[in-house]
N, C-alpha and C positions, 0 to 999 in steps of 0.2 A: 614516411619516417621509419627508420629502422629501430628495432627494439633497444639497441644499445644507446640510443639517444634519449631514452626515457630517464629523466633525472629524478633523484630522490628529493623528498620534501624535507624542510620547507623550501619554497621558491626563493631564488636569489634576489629577484626584483620585487619592487613594491607595485602591486597591481591595483591598489585601491585608489583609482583616479577620482577626480571630483564628480564625474558622471556616475561612477559606481557608488560612491558614498551617498549621493543624493538619492539614488535608487534604493540603497540599503535602508535608508530612513523610512521611505514609504512602504517597503516590504515588511519591515518590522512592525509598523503601525497596523497593517492588515493582519499580520500573524498574531499580534497581541489581542486584537479584537476577536479573532477566531478562538484563541485560548479562553477568553472570557465567556463566549457563547457556548463553548463545549461544556464548561463547568455548570451551565444551567440545565443540562440534561441529567436527570437523577440517576440513571443506570448506565454506566459506561459501556456495558456490553451491547447496548442498543446501537451505539455509533460504531463500535469496532466491527460488529457483525454486518451492519448494513453498508456503511461507507467502506469497510474493508473489502467487501465483495465487489463494490464498485471499482475500487482500485485494482483488485485482482483481475477483474474483467478487462480493464483498460490496459494495465501493464502487460497482460498476456497478449492482448491484441497488437501491441507494438511488435511482438515477436511472431505475428501472424497466427496466433492461437485464438481463433474467433469463436465466440459463443454468444448466447442470448441470455437475457435476464431470466427467462423462463427455465432454460436449461440449468443455469447456476442454482436457482432456488430449489428446483426439483432435486438437484444433486445433494443439496443440504439436507433433504429429507432422509437420505441414506436408505433408499429403497432399492434392493438388489435388482439389477437389470435395467435400471432407468437412469444410468449415468453415461453421458457421451464422453469420449476420450478427452475432448477439450474442456468439458466441465470439470473433469477430474483434475486437469492441470490447474484450473482456476482455484479449485478447492485446495490443492497443494500450496498455492501462493498464499492464501489467507492463513493456512496452517503455519507456513514459514514465518509470516509476519507476526502472528501471535507468539510463536516460539521466540523470535527475536525480541519482542517487547517484554516477554517474561524474563529473558536473560539480562537485559539491560536494567530492568526494574529492580533487580536484586543488588546490582553493584555499580550502576551508572558508568560502566565502561563497556567497550565493544572490542573483544579480542579476536584474533584470527581464528581461534578455535570456535568462537561464537559464529563467525561468518561462515565457517565450514559447516557448522550445524544447520544454519539457516539454508544454505544451498543444498545440503543433503535432504532437508525436509521438502524443499522445493522440487528437486529432481528425483527424489526417492532412490538415491544411490549413495555410496560411500567412496566415490572416486577421489575426493579431495582435490588439492591443487594439481594442475597439469604436470605430468611427468614425461609425456611423449611429445616430441616436436611435431610441427606440421600445421598448427593452428594459424589461420590468417583471416582477416576481415575483408570481405569482398563487397563490391557494388552489387546490390540485389538485382539490378537490371542488366548490367553488362558482364558480371562475373569477374571483373577486373579486381585484383588485389589492391586495396587502398591503404592497408596498414597491417604490418606484421608485429604482433605483440611479442614480448620476451618468450624465447623458446626453451631456454635452459631451466631446469627445475630449481637449481640453486639460486639462479637470478630471480626467479619468481618468489622464492622464499625470502630472499634478501629485500626485495621491493615491498613485499607484503608486510614484513617485519617493520620496515620504515614507515609504511602507511599506518600500521597499528599504532605506532608511537605518535604519529601526527594526529590521529583521531583522538587519542586519549590524553596527551600531554599538552595542556593549554600553553605552557611556557615555550613551546616550539614555534609558535606563531602568534602575533598579536592582531592578526586579521579578524574582522567581524565573523561571527559564527556562520552567517549565511554565505559569506564569501568563501570561508573554509569548506562549507558543504559543497560548493561548486568545484573547488579544487579536489576534494576527496572523491567526488563522483568522476571527474575527469581521470584522476590517477587510477582508480579502481578499474574503470572501463578500459583504460590503456594497458594496464597490467594484464587484464583479461585472464584471471588466474585459474578459471575452471574450464572444463571442456564444454559445459552447457550451463545456461541459467545466469550468465554474467549480468545481462541487462536487468533482469528482474531482481537479482540479488542486490545490485547496485542501487536500485530504486527503493528497496526496503531499507538499505543502509541510510539513505537520505533522511527518511522520516524518523528513523531511530536516533539519528544524530541530533535532530531537533528536540526530541524528548530528553536525550542525555544532557542537553544544554538548557533545559527548563524553558524552552521556547514554546513547547506544547506539553500537556499532561498525558495526552493519548496520541497514538500514532495514526492520526486521521487527516493529515494533509497529503493528498495524493496527487503527485505531479504528472502522473501518466496521462491524465485527460489533456493537459496542456501539451505534452509531448506528442500525442496523437494528432492534435490540431496543427502542430508545427514540426512534424516528424523529419522532413527533409532538412530543415534548419538545424535541428538537434544534431544530426550526424555531420552536417557540414561544419558547424561551429566546433565540434570536437576535433574534427580533422584540421581546422584552421589553427587550433592550439598546437597540435602535433607538428604541423608543417611550418607555421610562421610565428609561433609563440603569441598568437593573438588572444590574450586572456580577456580583454575588456568585453568583447562581444559575447563570449561564452558566459562570463559571470553575469552580465546584464540579462541574458536569456534566462538563467537560473533565477535571478532575483525577480524578474517579471513573472515567471512561473509561480513563484511563492506568493507574490502579491495577487495575481489574478485568481489562482485556485483558492487562496484564503477567502477572497471576497465571494467567490461562487459557493464555497463550502458554508460560509456564514448564512447565505440565503437558504441553502438546502437544509441546514440544521434548524433554522427558524421555522421553516415549513413543517419539518418533522415534529418540532416541539409544539407547534400550534395543533397539529393533528393528534398528538398524544393527549393534550388537554381536552380536546373535543371528545375523544374516546373515553377519557377518564370521567368526564361529566356524564356522558351517556350511560356508561356502565354503572357508575356509582348511584345514579338516580333511578335506574330502571331494572337493575339485576341484583338480586339478593346475593348471588355468588361472586359479586365484584371483589377483587383484591388487587393490590399493587403487583403481586407476582403474575397475575393473569394479564394485566395491562402490559407489563414488561415483556411477557412472552409474545404477545401479538405484535410487538415492534422489534423485538430481538430476532424473531423468525417471521419474515414477511410471508413465507409459506410455512404454516405450522401443521401439526398433526397431533393425534391423541397421545402418543408417547411423550411428546414434548410437554404437554400439559400435565401428564402424570408425573413426570420428573420434576417439573418446576413448581407444581402446586402440592405435590404429595397426595393426590387424590386417586381414586380407582379409575380403571379404564371406562367403566360405565358412566361414572360422574363426569369425567373429562369429555366423553362423547356427547353427553347431554349439554354441557356448556357450549361446545363448539357448534353443535347442530342448532341450538337456540340462537346463537349469534349469527349463524348463516341464514337461518329462517328470517331473521329480522333485518338482514342486509348489511350487517357490520363486517361480515366475512363472506367470501364466495366459496362454496363447497365444490370440490372437483374429485373425480375418481382417478386413481392411478393403480393399475394392477388390481389386486384384490382389496386394496385399502382406499382411504379418502385422505385428502389434504385440504387445507383451508387457507384462502388467500386474503391478505389485507390489501385489497385493491387500491385503496386511496394512498397507502404508503408506496405501493409499487409505482403508481402514477408519478409520485414525487421523485422517486429514484430513477425513473426512466428519462426524465427531462434533461 
């Protein structure tokens, strides 16, 4: 498909077939259940930090930026000299997601300037939309060019302005929001407006769009896990829309991703919630220094350290050290050495996140 064949939105045809509408209903049910389960966790930063890092890891892996849970959580400790380049990339992703969430939380719209800010946070540059021609999407195995996105800067600006309107103006389309999310993702990836980070930026836009439409309160539905499992299909179906206008299979793929990952995330959050209450009862019944802030810290930071306790609880370093060492001695945390300092692992939480 040539770039000049990329049409502006809204679509001219009705793509909401009976099959799609049936799938829309089941996807919404799963998403609504997830929204309810999320509201049962008392501190939102617990889910944003833990599940956000999961998504950051998986979304980066789609772009062959591979890292481990251990590397990611060590990177969160911000200890100089102990960050792998890939772990830094993953940290940039979670930072970009949080930035995007903060932007849409204020105004419930997502502008092109917001999207540029998200990509800038992700890539740590200010390149903005592509100005220089030459970008092409290639088959990773053969090197063959499979798609050439718009090359002209003014065309990119025009298409992105149109996409911005489609994202924010509900009157431009009466399609279901989940169907619209699939259209938005296709359009953004096909415009391919940035030199780098288009895939990861596009996946952040997905979850922000769900929050904007009140389908979620927090940006914690992460479709990258589904895409990794079905990576070849993801690229093939995008290409089928470009070449044959085959929207049904692409939208069904997105809807299935929403439904399946909602169900998986519900199970994950319930396990985290159960563990939180186990720790709450243990701490409250056996430790005079128990507080809700301490409990939140141990789940917000799967790898925690003295400085985190000092900041969250407002205690001295000596007191924070005593708390953590006591919990480690009693087996609630695992103490590890890194450089000249120590960090403390919530091993039971890590086991849940690794599954």
